[in-house]
N, C-alpha and C positions, 0 to 999 in steps of 0.2 A: 565507553566503560567495560562492556564485553569483551572488546579486544584488547584491553589491558588485564583482565581477568586470565583469559587464553594466553597471550605472551608470559604471564609470569609461569603458570602449568605446563607451558610448552619450554621454557627455559630449566623450570627443577626435571621435569624429565629426560632433556637433553644433559644436564649436571650427571644426571643417573648413567643414564648409557655411556658416559666416556669417563666418569670416574675409572679409577683402577682398579681390577680386580681384586678380591680379598686376600691378604698376605694368607700362607701357611697356616699350621699348626705350629712348627718348627719355629716360624717367625714371628708370631703372635703372643704376648704373652697371655698366660692361662684366667689369669683378672680380667682381661681385656673386655668390654661388652657395650654395646651400643646402648648411647645414652639416651636416657627419655628426654622427651620435647623439655621437661622442665629441669631438666639438671645439665652440667657442666660435665664435659669428658676428663677422665683422669689425664694428667697431664704426660704420663709417658705413653701414651695410646698411640701417638703419632712420631715418635722415636725408633729410629734406625735401628736395627740392633748393631749393625758394625760402629754406630755413630756411640751407641752405650756404653759400648766394650773399650773405647779408649779411655788409657790412663786421665787422672786428671793433672792439669798439670802445676808444678809446684806455687807457681807466682799467678795471680790473677787470673784463675784459671775461665773460661769462658761455658757459659752454661749448655749443657747437651740443648738440640733443638727441641723445640717443641714445649720446654719446660720452663722459660724465662715470660710468657707470656699465655694466658687464655682470655678467652670472651663468647660473645655473642652479640649478633643483632638481628632484629625482627624489622622488617618492611612489606608495607604493604599498602593499598586501597580500601579507603572506604566508602561503599556505594548507601545513599540516603534517599529514603523514599517518605514523604512527607503528607498524610492528606488530612484537612481540617485547618482548625487554626494555627499557621504558621510562626506567630509571635509568641503563643504560648507554650510552643514545642523548644521555642528555643531561651523562652523563662523554664523554663522544667528540665531540658535534657541538652541542648542545644552541642549537639555531634554535628560534625560540618562534613560534606563529600570533598576527600582531596588523597593525597596521597598523605604518609603518614608513618612518623618513625613510632613503631609503639614500643622497641625498649632496645635500649644498647649495655652491655656490662664490658668491660676492660679493665684485668688486672694485669700488673708488670711487675716483675722481682729482679731486682739489681743487684743480681751474680756479686761483682764488684763492692756494693754498697758505698760505693763512691760518692752518689746525691741522696738515695732514698734506696729503702729497704723493699718496703713495698709501695705500689702506688696502683689508687682504682679509681676508675671513672664511672660512670654510668649516667643513663639517661633515659627518659619515657616522656611519651603523651603527646611527641613534637608534632602538627599537624593536625586539625580537625579537633583537637582535645581543648576543654575548656580549663583544662590544669598541666601545665607541662613541669616537669622538674628535671636538673641536672646535678648533680654532683659530685667533688674532686677531691680526692685524701691522699694523703704523701707522708709516711711514717719511715724516721729514721733510730733507731734503740738508742733511748739515752741525750738524743738528738734534738729532736723537734718531732711535733705531732703537728699537722696542715689539714684542716676543712674549709672546704669552700661548697654553698647549697644555694642554689637557685630555683627558683617558683616563680609561675607567671600564671595569673587566675584570671580568668577571661567571665567576665558577669551580665549577664545580660536579663534585665526584667520588664514588661512589659505586659503585665496581663489587666486586659482592660476592666473588668469589676472591680481592681483596686484604686481604679481611679472615677473615670465618669462614660461612661460608656457610650455616650452622645457625642460625644469630642467625633471628628472625622480622625481617620488610620494617621497614623505617626504623630498626631498629640495625644496620646495618653497620657496624663498625668502623673506623674510621679513614678519613670521609666529612668533605665539606664542602659549603658553598653558603655562598659569600660574593662579597662584593665588594671589589674595590680600586680605589680611586681617585687618580690624581694630576695634579697640575697644578703648571707652569711659568712664570714669571711673571720675563723679562728685561726690564732698561732701560738702552741706552748712550747717554751724551750728548756732542754733539759726533764722530760717528763721520766718519771718514776723517782727522782732525786726529792732531797728533803725541803727545796726550794726552787718554783715553778713559775718562773714569768709568764704572762702570757698578754696578746693582744687580739684585738677584737673588731668589728668592723660591722654593722646592721645595715644596708638601707632597705627601703620602703615606700614605694612610690605610685601612684595610679592617675591614670587620663582615660578622656574620653567626652562623651557628650549623654545628654538627657533630656526631659522634660520637667519643667518644676511648677508651680503653682508661683505667681505675681500675688499678694494679697492687699486689696486695698480696704483696708480696713475690716470690718466685716460685712461690706455689702457687696462684695463680688470676688470670685477666684479666677485666675486665667493661666491657662497655660501656655508656657514658655518656652522655646529650646535655649538650653545651656551649654558652655564647654568648662569643665573642670579641669585643674593638675592640683595635685598634691605630692611631698615628699618628704621623709624624715632620715636622717642621717644618723648613727648612734657611734660613738668614738669612745673604747672603753683598753683601759690596761692596769694590770698590775701584778701580784704576785701571792699565789700560794706555797703556802708553808704547811708541808704535810709531814707529819710522825705518827707512830702507833697508834697512841691515845692521844693525841690533837692534830687539830686541823685549823687553820686559819687563812680567811681571803681577805684583801685589801688589794678596792679598785677604785681607781680615779675616770671619770669618761666626761661626756659631754654632747650634746644632741643639739641639730635644726633642724628648723621645720619650717614649712609654707605650703599655705594655702591658698589657689588661685582660682576664681571665678566670675564668668562673662557669660552675660546674656542681651543678647540683638535680636530685638522683634519688630519687623515693618510692615506685617500682615495685621489689617486689623481686624476684629474680633470680640464677640461680646461676651465672652465668658462664660462660667455656669450660669448665671442668672439670665433669662431670655426676657422675664416679664419686665414689663416698664416699673418705673419706681418713681413715684409722685407725678406720673406723667412722661418720664423719659425714660431712655433709652443707653444705659450704661454700654460701656468701649472702650476698648484700648486698642489707640490706633498705633501706637512706637512705644517700644521701651530700650531704652540703653541701661544697662547695671552691669558692675564691677566690684569685686574687691579682693583685697589681698591681704592675707594675716598672715608677719613671719615672727617666730620665735628662738628664741636660743637658751641654752640649759646646762647648767655644769651640776654634776651629782659624784657623791663619796659614799663608798658602800663599806663595811666592814663584816666577817660571817666568822665563828666562831664555832668548833664543837669539839667537845673534849670528854676525856674519860677517865677521871681522875683515880677513881677505883673500878674494882672488878663488878659494884655495886650502885654506881651511880655514872649516867650520862648527863651531860651539860650541853646547851646552844646557845647561841644567839645573833642577830642579826641586827646593824643599823644603817638604814640609807636616808642622804638628805639629797634633796635638789632644789635649785630656783629657777625655774621657766621663768624667761621674760620674754612678753608678746606685745605686740604692735598692730594693728589692726585701720585699714584704710578704708574708704566706702565711698560709691558715686551711686549716683541714679539720676536719670532723667527719663519722665512717662509722660504721654499724652494723649486723649480723649475726653470722656466725660464721665466725670467719678462724682462722689460724693462724700461729705463726712457724716456719718451715722449720727453723731453726738449733736451736731448744732443744725444737721439737714442743708446742709450747706454745697452747691455743687460748684464745680472747678474743672476748668478743659486739660491741665498738666500740673506738674508739680516736677521739683529736683530736690536732692537729698544730701547732702554732705555731710559724713560723718569720718571722725578719725577716733584712736582710743589706745592707752598703753596698759597692760598689768603688768604686776610685780606676784608670781607664785611660787612661793618657799613650798614644801611640803617634806614632813619629815614620817618615818614610818620605822618602827623598832618592833623587834620581838624576841622573848626571853623564854625558854623552857628546861628542864630537868625530868628525866625519870628517875626513879629511884625504887629499887628493889631491898628491903630492907629483909624480908624474907626468902626464901626459896621459890612458894607458891604465891606472892606479891608481890605485883608492880602498882607504883604510881606515878601517873605520869601529870603536870604540871606545865600549862601554858598562858602566857600574856603577851597581848599586843597593844599596840598603840598607834593611830596613823590621821595626822594633823594635818588639815591645809588649809592656805590660806591667800585670797586674793584680793588684792587693792589694786580695784582698777580707779579708770581715769576718762570714759569715754563724753566727746563732744557730737553733737548732732546738728545739724542746720537743717531745717526743711521751709521750701517757699511754695506756696500754693497761687496758680495764676488761676484768680476769680471770672468767671463770665460777667460780672455786672460792677466789680471794682479794683481798685489797685488791688495787686500781690501781696499776700499774706505772708511774714514771716515768721517763726518760732527756730529760739535758739533753747538746746539744753545741753546743759554742762553738769556733770554729775560725778562725783567721788565717793564711792563706796565701796563697802568690803564686805567677801565673802570668805566665810568660817565655817571650817565643819570637822567636826572632832569625833574620830571612831574608835574604840574601846572596848574590847574583849578580855575576859579571864577565862580560863575550863581545866577542869581539873577531872581525872580521871582515873578509876580505880580496877584492875585486873588481879581478879584471883580464880586461881586451878584448884575448882572444889575435887576435882578426879582428875586423871592422867588424861582424861577424855571429855570432860567439859570443865569450861571456863566461863566465867561469867565477868560483867561489868556494869559499874555504876560510875555517872559523874553529872556533875554543872559545870552552867555557861552563864557568863553574866557579861550581856552585853552591854554599854551606855554611850550616849554622846548626843553632841548638840550642834546645831546648824544654823546659820545665818546665810540664805541664801535669797537671789531674784524672786520677787513673787512674779505671778501670772498675772497677764493684761485684766484679769476681771476683779483684781485684788483692791479692796478700800482700804487697805491700812497702809500703804506706799509703797517702793519698789520693790521692800525686804521684806524676808519674812522670816521667822523662828522655830525651829522646829525641835522638837528634845527624842533621844530613843532610851528607851529602858526595856530591858527583855530579861526574862530569868525561864533559864534552859532546864529539862530533868534528861538526863542521857540514861540509858538502858541497854543491856546488850548479853547474848551469850552466843557460844559457839561451840557445839556439840561433833565430837569424832568419833562417831559409835564405832568406826572400823576403819579397813581402809580403804571400802567400799562406797561407806555411806558419812555425810558429814552434812552439817546444818547451820547458818547461820543467823542471827536473829539483833535487828538494832531497833530501837525506838530513840524520841526526840519527843517531847511535850513541851510547849512553849506557853506563857505567859506575859502580853507586852501591857503594859501602863503607857506608852507613846511611841508612835511608829514615825519616821521621816515621810514617805510617801502613804497617796492613797491604795495602791495596790501592796505594798510592804507585808511581809509574815509580820503576824501581829498574834493572834493566839490561834495556834497550830499544833497539828498533829501529824508526826510522821514516822511511819515505821518501814521496815524489810525484812523481807525473809527471803535466805537463798539455799536451795537444797541440793545437793549433788549425789547420782547413786551408781554404781558401777558392777552392772550385773555381772559381768566376764568381760574378760580381757578385748571381746569383740565392741562390745554393746554398754553404753553408756546414758545416763539421764542426767536433764539438768532444769530447773524451776526457780521460777524468781518471784517476787511477789514484794508493790511497792504501792503505797500509797500516801498523799498528801490534802489533810483536812486544814483550811485557812480560814479562820474568819477575824470580819473588822465591824464590830455593832454599832458603831459611831453612828447614830442618826441621820448625818451627811454623808455616809459614806453605804452603811448598810454593805458591805464586801464578803462574797461568798462563794470561797472555790475550791475544788474538790478533783484531785487528779489520781487515777490509779490506772496502774500496769502489771498487767500479771501475763507469764510468758511460759512456754516449756518448747524445750530441744532437745533432741535425739541425733546420737554419733554411733554411727555404727562401723565400725573397718576391722574387718575378722581378718584374724594373722591366718589361718587356714587358705583364705580366698584372697591371694597378694591379687586380683585386679579388680576388685569393685571396692566401694566406702562410699556412704550416704550421711547428708548432716539434714535434720530440718527444726526449724522453729518454728514457731506460733506463739503470739501475740496479742494480746485483747488489751486496747485500752481504753479508757474512758477518762472525759474531761467536763466539768458546767464551772460557769461564772457569773454571777450576777454584781452589777455594782452599779449604786446609784450617781448620777452626772445634772449637768444642769443645761439645756439643749437651747436652744434658739430663744431669745427675749427672755433667756434664766427660768425657761420651765423645765420643772423638774421632769426626770427621764428614768427607767432602770436599763440599764444594757445587758444583755441574754447571750451565754453563748451556750453550744452543747454539742460535742461529741463523743460520739462510740465507733471505736476502729476496728479494724481486722488488719494485722500485719502476719504473713506469711512467706519463710523464704524456706529454700533448699536447692540440693545442691548432691547429684549423684558423679563418681568419677569411676570408667570403667579403663582400664589397660586393655587394649588391645592387641593382638601380634604385633612381631616387630618393635616393640616398646611402642605404640602408636597408645593414643591418649583420647577417649571422649568423654566428653564435662554436657549435661546437661540439670537444665532444673531452673531457679527465677525466683521473682518477689513478687508480691501484689498486696494493695493497699486499699482495701475497703471502708468509708466510713457514712455516718448517718449522724444528722442534727442539724446545727447551724446552715453547716456549707457542706453536703453530701459529695463526695468524691470518688472515685475508682481510679486508680495505675496499677495497668499489669506488665510485666516487663518478664516474659520468658526467655532464656538465654541457652543457647547449644553451641559448643566448641569443639572443634574436632584438630588433633593434630597428628599427621602422618609422616616418617619418615620416608624421605625421599632415595639419601645417601646415608653416609656415616655422620656426614657433616652438615646436611640439609634436610628441611622439615618445612611441612606445608602447612601451614596453619590458616584456619577460618573461623570466623566468629556468627553468629546471627540474633539478632538481638531485637523484640517487637516491642515497641511501647504504645500501648492504650491509654487515654487518658480522657474524664469526661466527670462535670461536673452536671450535678442534676438541675440546679437554680442558676447556671448560665452555662448553657449548652454550645453556646458559641464559641466556648473556649478550648473544646474538644478538641483532640486532635489524635491521630493514630501514624506509628510512624515504624518504620522496617530499616532496619541496619544492617548490613554484610558487611564484616571486612576479612581479608582475604591477604595471605601474605608466605614470604618464606621468611625463615630463620636459620641462620648460618652458625654454626659453633663452631668453636676451636679450644 
């Protein structure tokens, strides 16, 4: 590793020694300057005087050298030193030691304009990063506009405290090691015209491995390894009709979806329950499980915006889709299990399940903005979302009993899940003065739902719910001067019925934002938010409160172009209390508390010869139900070696610890060094 670092520095030094001597004042334009590390040089910086003086050809002229492309590439190597819990480090940070492409940027101009006017390519984070991106766009004026985006996200999660710390390494429950890849492609034809046909394609897929729990009723849970793979494709096409006062989008599309999950376990394990039950020890000796889900859907979309007069804007959108889903499930398990409801012991089970579902989904919204007076604005909006799921599952389960013939149970169900959600809102804005605007509004939310009930339901497989909520809205905007502005927003709501135990019920939400520019160099910003939600139902008794206060400072002195500073401090508190039913339906209360401090800062110093030094970092310190500390100091250095080569180095430190779970702490030092080449 040290050899590679020395090699990189040596190569840069060699490039500096072998670079041509600087041009004389007569050869170099007066405006040409050495670029900073994060800037592209002017295209004419490399242009030879003789070539610049050539007259342009009257037919298909070739672009002068140095003008048809610009770009940069950042190559480096990352050194990583981790001490402590490596699994927690990967769950929180997950930067790996290896060569890396930190960044790539290329812009091309086709002077002949035969195939494109401009083409742009960039990429970042390839090699040892959790998040990789790539982008390409090409445009030809009045002909087409093409965009391609790719993202690759690595997600690793294996925190022992969120599962069962008693399990051996490699069997932490609810762990994941997956990759998710997303791709977006779009093509607009004849952009800038009144009729713009468009095509689009989206792909989203994931695959990897993990640990999940196989649950044998309520008697025991067994961590088992599994593999997963899913993918969704979305195809769409349509046309946009665009005029100065009228816009219409018509689109038609379809999706395909698949999700496969397979589990295969051959190692015997006792599970989370180690104590005998009625004199017998429960165990899982083997498991083979697989399910596959397939889905298809078509959808239609219409979007309209219009300004029929100078005092009225209207908009509306309608979307209809009809997904169809099929499910296949197979499972075979052997060991020593028990059925709690009848205290029946058995040595194995097989389960086969199939199902189909048809799920029409309709969404629509409509609204307008009315300006009957110069100082008055009225904004009205109505939306509805209706979802219907008609499903027909069939499940067959066979238990292999220890002292009698096998028992087989078959369940065939035909049920419908229905969810309707509606919302109507009106807001009135009035300018009391040129500096003060007040806002008042009202929102009414209502709906009904019939969904699958939980395992403890005593009323059957389905449960009904309703939603009724009244919300009052208020706010103001005060622009005291160009230096000072203030925004206040408030919502107060009362609900008769809600869908879920943790839904917003009777709540108050407020937000205040202030910005003050003391002078051209120094500015301040402050934010305050609070949410207080209560559900007094005796069976729920839900109490939730969240507060977030922050202040930020920005210092960018124009008199000194070599230094700038930004800093922010955030104080957040959260508390939650809710009633629940525990083991054997015993009532209990779940409590959670968190008091957190978050601080971030960054100072930038411009060094001689356009070098750059950045230092700062962030920290998070919390107390309460899960006290946690995370420190992330950072130093970045960029030094020019030649006109087109920069040496960039970054040092970053991660310090993580938890008072109640000390075994999850880690310390990591990450050094990334490399070269940036600019053209």
